[in-house]
mmCIF file of the C-alpha atoms, coordinates in Angstrom:
data_MODEL
# 
_entry.id   MODEL 
# 
loop_
_atom_site.group_PDB 
_atom_site.id 
_atom_site.type_symbol 
_atom_site.label_atom_id 
_atom_site.label_alt_id 
_atom_site.label_comp_id 
_atom_site.label_asym_id 
_atom_site.label_entity_id 
_atom_site.label_seq_id 
_atom_site.pdbx_PDB_ins_code 
_atom_site.Cartn_x 
_atom_site.Cartn_y 
_atom_site.Cartn_z 
_atom_site.occupancy 
_atom_site.B_iso_or_equiv 
_atom_site.pdbx_formal_charge 
_atom_site.auth_seq_id 
_atom_site.auth_comp_id 
_atom_site.auth_asym_id 
_atom_site.auth_atom_id 
_atom_site.pdbx_PDB_model_num 
ATOM 1   C CA . MET A 1 1   ? 25.515 112.796 -43.956 1.00 0.00 ? 1   MET A CA 1 
ATOM 2   C CA . TYR A 1 2   ? 28.709 113.074 -42.298 1.00 0.00 ? 2   TYR A CA 1 
ATOM 3   C CA . SER A 1 3   ? 30.143 114.531 -39.578 1.00 0.00 ? 3   SER A CA 1 
ATOM 4   C CA . HIS A 1 4   ? 33.968 115.278 -40.785 1.00 0.00 ? 4   HIS A CA 1 
ATOM 5   C CA . ILE A 1 5   ? 36.549 114.732 -42.793 1.00 0.00 ? 5   ILE A CA 1 
ATOM 6   C CA . THR A 1 6   ? 40.227 114.000 -41.764 1.00 0.00 ? 6   THR A CA 1 
ATOM 7   C CA . LEU A 1 7   ? 43.083 114.115 -44.274 1.00 0.00 ? 7   LEU A CA 1 
ATOM 8   C CA . GLY A 1 8   ? 46.540 112.721 -43.244 1.00 0.00 ? 8   GLY A CA 1 
ATOM 9   C CA . THR A 1 9   ? 49.318 114.903 -43.654 1.00 0.00 ? 9   THR A CA 1 
ATOM 10  C CA . ASN A 1 10  ? 53.119 114.113 -42.718 1.00 0.00 ? 10  ASN A CA 1 
ATOM 11  C CA . ASP A 1 11  ? 53.975 118.400 -42.025 1.00 0.00 ? 11  ASP A CA 1 
ATOM 12  C CA . LEU A 1 12  ? 51.860 119.652 -39.653 1.00 0.00 ? 12  LEU A CA 1 
ATOM 13  C CA . ASP A 1 13  ? 53.517 122.782 -39.781 1.00 0.00 ? 13  ASP A CA 1 
ATOM 14  C CA . LYS A 1 14  ? 53.389 122.910 -43.429 1.00 0.00 ? 14  LYS A CA 1 
ATOM 15  C CA . ALA A 1 15  ? 49.733 121.210 -43.919 1.00 0.00 ? 15  ALA A CA 1 
ATOM 16  C CA . THR A 1 16  ? 48.700 123.981 -41.106 1.00 0.00 ? 16  THR A CA 1 
ATOM 17  C CA . GLU A 1 17  ? 50.104 127.267 -43.588 1.00 0.00 ? 17  GLU A CA 1 
ATOM 18  C CA . PHE A 1 18  ? 48.644 125.210 -47.266 1.00 0.00 ? 18  PHE A CA 1 
ATOM 19  C CA . TYR A 1 19  ? 45.270 124.902 -45.445 1.00 0.00 ? 19  TYR A CA 1 
ATOM 20  C CA . ASP A 1 20  ? 45.373 127.940 -44.344 1.00 0.00 ? 20  ASP A CA 1 
ATOM 21  C CA . ALA A 1 21  ? 45.838 130.123 -47.168 1.00 0.00 ? 21  ALA A CA 1 
ATOM 22  C CA . THR A 1 22  ? 43.514 127.680 -49.067 1.00 0.00 ? 22  THR A CA 1 
ATOM 23  C CA . LEU A 1 23  ? 40.703 127.356 -47.397 1.00 0.00 ? 23  LEU A CA 1 
ATOM 24  C CA . LYS A 1 24  ? 39.601 131.074 -47.137 1.00 0.00 ? 24  LYS A CA 1 
ATOM 25  C CA . THR A 1 25  ? 38.654 130.979 -50.482 1.00 0.00 ? 25  THR A CA 1 
ATOM 26  C CA . LEU A 1 26  ? 36.206 129.283 -50.184 1.00 0.00 ? 26  LEU A CA 1 
ATOM 27  C CA . GLY A 1 27  ? 34.810 130.870 -46.433 1.00 0.00 ? 27  GLY A CA 1 
ATOM 28  C CA . PHE A 1 28  ? 36.474 128.563 -44.317 1.00 0.00 ? 28  PHE A CA 1 
ATOM 29  C CA . ALA A 1 29  ? 38.617 129.111 -41.836 1.00 0.00 ? 29  ALA A CA 1 
ATOM 30  C CA . ARG A 1 30  ? 40.592 126.897 -38.851 1.00 0.00 ? 30  ARG A CA 1 
ATOM 31  C CA . THR A 1 31  ? 38.282 126.542 -35.988 1.00 0.00 ? 31  THR A CA 1 
ATOM 32  C CA . LEU A 1 32  ? 40.209 123.821 -33.939 1.00 0.00 ? 32  LEU A CA 1 
ATOM 33  C CA . THR A 1 33  ? 43.636 123.628 -33.218 1.00 0.00 ? 33  THR A CA 1 
ATOM 34  C CA . MET A 1 34  ? 45.265 121.024 -31.058 1.00 0.00 ? 34  MET A CA 1 
ATOM 35  C CA . LEU A 1 35  ? 49.101 120.673 -31.697 1.00 0.00 ? 35  LEU A CA 1 
ATOM 36  C CA . GLU A 1 36  ? 49.556 118.516 -28.798 1.00 0.00 ? 36  GLU A CA 1 
ATOM 37  C CA . HIS A 1 37  ? 47.269 116.075 -30.359 1.00 0.00 ? 37  HIS A CA 1 
ATOM 38  C CA . GLY A 1 38  ? 48.852 116.878 -34.043 1.00 0.00 ? 38  GLY A CA 1 
ATOM 39  C CA . LEU A 1 39  ? 45.669 118.455 -35.354 1.00 0.00 ? 39  LEU A CA 1 
ATOM 40  C CA . VAL A 1 40  ? 44.350 121.305 -36.881 1.00 0.00 ? 40  VAL A CA 1 
ATOM 41  C CA . ALA A 1 41  ? 40.449 121.415 -38.603 1.00 0.00 ? 41  ALA A CA 1 
ATOM 42  C CA . TYR A 1 42  ? 38.391 123.928 -40.474 1.00 0.00 ? 42  TYR A CA 1 
ATOM 43  C CA . GLY A 1 43  ? 35.022 124.774 -41.198 1.00 0.00 ? 43  GLY A CA 1 
ATOM 44  C CA . PRO A 1 44  ? 32.514 127.699 -41.774 1.00 0.00 ? 44  PRO A CA 1 
ATOM 45  C CA . PRO A 1 45  ? 33.007 130.594 -39.204 1.00 0.00 ? 45  PRO A CA 1 
ATOM 46  C CA . ARG A 1 46  ? 31.655 129.664 -35.762 1.00 0.00 ? 46  ARG A CA 1 
ATOM 47  C CA . GLN A 1 47  ? 30.312 126.347 -36.529 1.00 0.00 ? 47  GLN A CA 1 
ATOM 48  C CA . PRO A 1 48  ? 31.761 123.059 -35.858 1.00 0.00 ? 48  PRO A CA 1 
ATOM 49  C CA . ALA A 1 49  ? 34.465 122.022 -37.946 1.00 0.00 ? 49  ALA A CA 1 
ATOM 50  C CA . GLN A 1 50  ? 34.170 119.301 -40.744 1.00 0.00 ? 50  GLN A CA 1 
ATOM 51  C CA . LEU A 1 51  ? 37.852 119.195 -42.028 1.00 0.00 ? 51  LEU A CA 1 
ATOM 52  C CA . PHE A 1 52  ? 40.259 117.267 -40.031 1.00 0.00 ? 52  PHE A CA 1 
ATOM 53  C CA . ILE A 1 53  ? 44.531 117.523 -41.481 1.00 0.00 ? 53  ILE A CA 1 
ATOM 54  C CA . CYS A 1 54  ? 46.816 115.566 -38.687 1.00 0.00 ? 54  CYS A CA 1 
ATOM 55  C CA . LEU A 1 55  ? 49.145 113.082 -38.256 1.00 0.00 ? 55  LEU A CA 1 
ATOM 56  C CA . PRO A 1 56  ? 48.272 109.750 -38.026 1.00 0.00 ? 56  PRO A CA 1 
ATOM 57  C CA . TYR A 1 57  ? 47.423 108.134 -35.060 1.00 0.00 ? 57  TYR A CA 1 
ATOM 58  C CA . ASP A 1 58  ? 48.809 105.206 -35.184 1.00 0.00 ? 58  ASP A CA 1 
ATOM 59  C CA . GLY A 1 59  ? 52.196 107.015 -35.989 1.00 0.00 ? 59  GLY A CA 1 
ATOM 60  C CA . LYS A 1 60  ? 52.814 105.872 -39.322 1.00 0.00 ? 60  LYS A CA 1 
ATOM 61  C CA . ALA A 1 61  ? 53.120 108.009 -41.980 1.00 0.00 ? 61  ALA A CA 1 
ATOM 62  C CA . ALA A 1 62  ? 50.039 109.730 -44.022 1.00 0.00 ? 62  ALA A CA 1 
ATOM 63  C CA . THR A 1 63  ? 49.541 108.196 -47.295 1.00 0.00 ? 63  THR A CA 1 
ATOM 64  C CA . VAL A 1 64  ? 46.378 109.078 -49.776 1.00 0.00 ? 64  VAL A CA 1 
ATOM 65  C CA . GLY A 1 65  ? 43.905 107.064 -51.457 1.00 0.00 ? 65  GLY A CA 1 
ATOM 66  C CA . ASN A 1 66  ? 43.713 105.807 -55.005 1.00 0.00 ? 66  ASN A CA 1 
ATOM 67  C CA . GLY A 1 67  ? 40.204 107.392 -55.874 1.00 0.00 ? 67  GLY A CA 1 
ATOM 68  C CA . THR A 1 68  ? 39.404 108.992 -52.915 1.00 0.00 ? 68  THR A CA 1 
ATOM 69  C CA . HIS A 1 69  ? 39.188 113.141 -53.046 1.00 0.00 ? 69  HIS A CA 1 
ATOM 70  C CA . VAL A 1 70  ? 37.658 115.426 -51.068 1.00 0.00 ? 70  VAL A CA 1 
ATOM 71  C CA . ALA A 1 71  ? 35.213 118.061 -53.266 1.00 0.00 ? 71  ALA A CA 1 
ATOM 72  C CA . LEU A 1 72  ? 34.729 121.160 -51.099 1.00 0.00 ? 72  LEU A CA 1 
ATOM 73  C CA . LEU A 1 73  ? 31.938 123.634 -52.071 1.00 0.00 ? 73  LEU A CA 1 
ATOM 74  C CA . ALA A 1 74  ? 32.033 126.897 -53.491 1.00 0.00 ? 74  ALA A CA 1 
ATOM 75  C CA . PRO A 1 75  ? 29.892 129.794 -53.218 1.00 0.00 ? 75  PRO A CA 1 
ATOM 76  C CA . ASP A 1 76  ? 31.084 130.702 -56.544 1.00 0.00 ? 76  ASP A CA 1 
ATOM 77  C CA . ARG A 1 77  ? 33.102 130.074 -59.827 1.00 0.00 ? 77  ARG A CA 1 
ATOM 78  C CA . ARG A 1 78  ? 34.746 133.173 -58.489 1.00 0.00 ? 78  ARG A CA 1 
ATOM 79  C CA . SER A 1 79  ? 35.702 131.273 -55.265 1.00 0.00 ? 79  SER A CA 1 
ATOM 80  C CA . VAL A 1 80  ? 36.661 127.713 -57.180 1.00 0.00 ? 80  VAL A CA 1 
ATOM 81  C CA . ASP A 1 81  ? 39.130 129.597 -59.135 1.00 0.00 ? 81  ASP A CA 1 
ATOM 82  C CA . ALA A 1 82  ? 40.487 131.901 -56.225 1.00 0.00 ? 82  ALA A CA 1 
ATOM 83  C CA . PHE A 1 83  ? 40.741 128.416 -54.364 1.00 0.00 ? 83  PHE A CA 1 
ATOM 84  C CA . HIS A 1 84  ? 42.496 126.727 -57.625 1.00 0.00 ? 84  HIS A CA 1 
ATOM 85  C CA . ALA A 1 85  ? 45.168 129.584 -58.052 1.00 0.00 ? 85  ALA A CA 1 
ATOM 86  C CA . ALA A 1 86  ? 45.946 129.783 -53.436 1.00 0.00 ? 86  ALA A CA 1 
ATOM 87  C CA . VAL A 1 87  ? 46.533 126.019 -54.075 1.00 0.00 ? 87  VAL A CA 1 
ATOM 88  C CA . LEU A 1 88  ? 49.096 126.377 -56.790 1.00 0.00 ? 88  LEU A CA 1 
ATOM 89  C CA . ALA A 1 89  ? 50.961 129.178 -55.375 1.00 0.00 ? 89  ALA A CA 1 
ATOM 90  C CA . ALA A 1 90  ? 50.903 127.539 -51.375 1.00 0.00 ? 90  ALA A CA 1 
ATOM 91  C CA . GLY A 1 91  ? 52.915 124.920 -53.546 1.00 0.00 ? 91  GLY A CA 1 
ATOM 92  C CA . GLY A 1 92  ? 50.343 122.272 -54.090 1.00 0.00 ? 92  GLY A CA 1 
ATOM 93  C CA . ALA A 1 93  ? 49.276 120.588 -57.152 1.00 0.00 ? 93  ALA A CA 1 
ATOM 94  C CA . ASP A 1 94  ? 47.109 121.331 -60.118 1.00 0.00 ? 94  ASP A CA 1 
ATOM 95  C CA . GLU A 1 95  ? 44.648 118.129 -60.999 1.00 0.00 ? 95  GLU A CA 1 
ATOM 96  C CA . GLY A 1 96  ? 42.025 119.703 -63.642 1.00 0.00 ? 96  GLY A CA 1 
ATOM 97  C CA . ALA A 1 97  ? 42.213 123.370 -64.414 1.00 0.00 ? 97  ALA A CA 1 
ATOM 98  C CA . PRO A 1 98  ? 38.784 125.481 -63.154 1.00 0.00 ? 98  PRO A CA 1 
ATOM 99  C CA . GLY A 1 99  ? 35.605 125.027 -65.576 1.00 0.00 ? 99  GLY A CA 1 
ATOM 100 C CA . PRO A 1 100 ? 32.756 123.651 -66.229 1.00 0.00 ? 100 PRO A CA 1 
ATOM 101 C CA . ARG A 1 101 ? 31.716 119.973 -66.102 1.00 0.00 ? 101 ARG A CA 1 
ATOM 102 C CA . PRO A 1 102 ? 28.947 119.455 -68.154 1.00 0.00 ? 102 PRO A CA 1 
ATOM 103 C CA . ASP A 1 103 ? 29.242 115.829 -67.681 1.00 0.00 ? 103 ASP A CA 1 
ATOM 104 C CA . TYR A 1 104 ? 28.255 116.027 -63.966 1.00 0.00 ? 104 TYR A CA 1 
ATOM 105 C CA . HIS A 1 105 ? 25.745 118.261 -64.305 1.00 0.00 ? 105 HIS A CA 1 
ATOM 106 C CA . GLU A 1 106 ? 24.358 121.397 -66.556 1.00 0.00 ? 106 GLU A CA 1 
ATOM 107 C CA . HIS A 1 107 ? 26.105 123.910 -64.250 1.00 0.00 ? 107 HIS A CA 1 
ATOM 108 C CA . TYR A 1 108 ? 28.650 122.326 -62.801 1.00 0.00 ? 108 TYR A CA 1 
ATOM 109 C CA . TYR A 1 109 ? 32.265 123.614 -61.988 1.00 0.00 ? 109 TYR A CA 1 
ATOM 110 C CA . GLY A 1 110 ? 34.954 122.717 -60.767 1.00 0.00 ? 110 GLY A CA 1 
ATOM 111 C CA . ALA A 1 111 ? 38.942 122.297 -60.203 1.00 0.00 ? 111 ALA A CA 1 
ATOM 112 C CA . TYR A 1 112 ? 40.993 119.570 -59.245 1.00 0.00 ? 112 TYR A CA 1 
ATOM 113 C CA . VAL A 1 113 ? 44.161 119.757 -57.367 1.00 0.00 ? 113 VAL A CA 1 
ATOM 114 C CA . ARG A 1 114 ? 46.755 118.005 -54.514 1.00 0.00 ? 114 ARG A CA 1 
ATOM 115 C CA . ASP A 1 115 ? 47.684 119.059 -50.819 1.00 0.00 ? 115 ASP A CA 1 
ATOM 116 C CA . LEU A 1 116 ? 51.040 119.064 -49.743 1.00 0.00 ? 116 LEU A CA 1 
ATOM 117 C CA . ASP A 1 117 ? 50.962 115.139 -48.755 1.00 0.00 ? 117 ASP A CA 1 
ATOM 118 C CA . GLY A 1 118 ? 49.279 114.660 -52.110 1.00 0.00 ? 118 GLY A CA 1 
ATOM 119 C CA . ASN A 1 119 ? 45.572 114.333 -50.650 1.00 0.00 ? 119 ASN A CA 1 
ATOM 120 C CA . LYS A 1 120 ? 43.163 115.200 -53.755 1.00 0.00 ? 120 LYS A CA 1 
ATOM 121 C CA . LEU A 1 121 ? 40.444 117.841 -53.562 1.00 0.00 ? 121 LEU A CA 1 
ATOM 122 C CA . GLN A 1 122 ? 38.101 119.550 -55.075 1.00 0.00 ? 122 GLN A CA 1 
ATOM 123 C CA . ALA A 1 123 ? 36.038 123.123 -55.209 1.00 0.00 ? 123 ALA A CA 1 
ATOM 124 C CA . CYS A 1 124 ? 32.774 122.957 -56.965 1.00 0.00 ? 124 CYS A CA 1 
ATOM 125 C CA . CYS A 1 125 ? 29.842 124.933 -57.266 1.00 0.00 ? 125 CYS A CA 1 
ATOM 126 C CA . HIS A 1 126 ? 26.132 123.641 -58.914 1.00 0.00 ? 126 HIS A CA 1 
ATOM 127 C CA . THR A 1 127 ? 25.529 126.892 -60.216 1.00 0.00 ? 127 THR A CA 1 
ATOM 128 C CA . SER A 1 128 ? 25.986 129.342 -63.034 1.00 0.00 ? 128 SER A CA 1 
# 
């Protein structure tokens, strides 16, 4: 359905450290580094990048969207828990502890967080 997702940052070095530390809990790796262009990207190993983190192209400050979040698919509930813990350890903020979300569907399990720039992320899995 989509090619990739891009999130802006105001500090690429800190954002790279943050995403390197947190996305590995979901099985993602940095698959592209183009510091001269102000971006890094992540995805499943040996596949095209799907999540780009970059300095805004227009040179203005990166900002977050109200009502916007990126949901990252986790292989299992343990990975959701690990992602949430890694985000907090890396300086991110809690926006909803890991747990079932029965309002979404019977097996939905997720956690909400904010990255260092305030972008809202979610890790979720759809199995029990």
